[in-house]
N, C-alpha and C positions, 0 to 999 in steps of 0.2 A: 427739685428732688425733695421728697419728704422721707422721714424715717418711719419704719413700720416694724411691728413685732408680730410674728405669726406663730401660733401654737398649733402644732399638728398632733392629732391623735391617730396613730396607725392601728390597723387591724391587729388583733392579738396573735394572729398567725405569723406576723413578721418576726424573724429571728434576729438575734444580735449580729450575726455575721452578714446580714443583709442591710444593716443600717448605713454603712459607708456608701453603698450603691444608691440607697434611697436619698441620702443627703446630697450626693452628687447630682442626681436627677432633678431635685428641687432647686439646687444652685443653678443648674443649667436652664431651668424654666424661668427663673428670676432674671438671669442674664439675657435670655432671648427677648424679653420685653424691655430691656434697657436698664435693669436694676443691678445693684451691687450688694452682695451678701457681706455684712460686717462680722457676724458671729453666728455660730451654730452651737446650741446648748442641748446635748442629749440629757433627758430627764428620767429615762428608764421606764420600766413597766410599772403601771399603777392601777390599782383596782378602782372601779367606778363605785360611787356611793349607792347607786341602784343600777340594775342591769339596763343596758341600752341596746335595743334591737337584739335581744337575747345574748348579748356579750357582757362578760364580767369585768374585763380589763382592757387596757390598751397601752401602746408604747408612745410616750410623749417626747416631742422634740420641739425646741423653740428656735426660730430663725429671726435674727435681727438684720434688717436690710433697708436700703434706700431705693426709692422708686419714684418716678414721675407719677403723680396721682391720676393722670389721664390714662396710664397704662394698667391701673389696678383691675379694671374689668377684664382686660385681656388675660392677666395673670390668673384671676379667679376661674375663668373659663378653661384655661390650660390645666389647672389643678384638679378640676372636676373629672378629668379624663384619667387620673391616676387611681388605679384600683386599690393601692395600698393605703390610701388616705380614708380613714373612717370619718373624721371630722377635722375641720380647720377653722380657726378664728384669727382674723387679721385685724389688728388695731393700729391706729396711728400712734407712734411713740414720740410724744412732744419733747421728751428729754431722753435722748439716746443713752445707752449704757456707757458709763465712763465720763459723762459730762455732768459736772457739778453745778447746781444752781447757785447764783450769787448769794452771799450772806445777807440776811435781812439788815437793813439799816436801822440804827437805833435812834 
């Protein structure tokens, strides 16, 4: 299992009262491919620096999760089917949140 961090940008039409349902759907998708969600960080609505596809802003949510790298392609295919997701970026988190690096030796 590797640690990953996914930043989701949701369509600006997504309302605050829909966020819990969205988070649960994404958690379910990650669990279906054998992953485990460690943390969900809502980041709120933010404006884009420049309009993207005629959109001015989006709702940002970060998911920290663990997943077998072999299953990453399957997860990405499942996420493409979600109409609420405007963009998603998944990166490998070499140092998961809460884990401190060892102090440098002098």
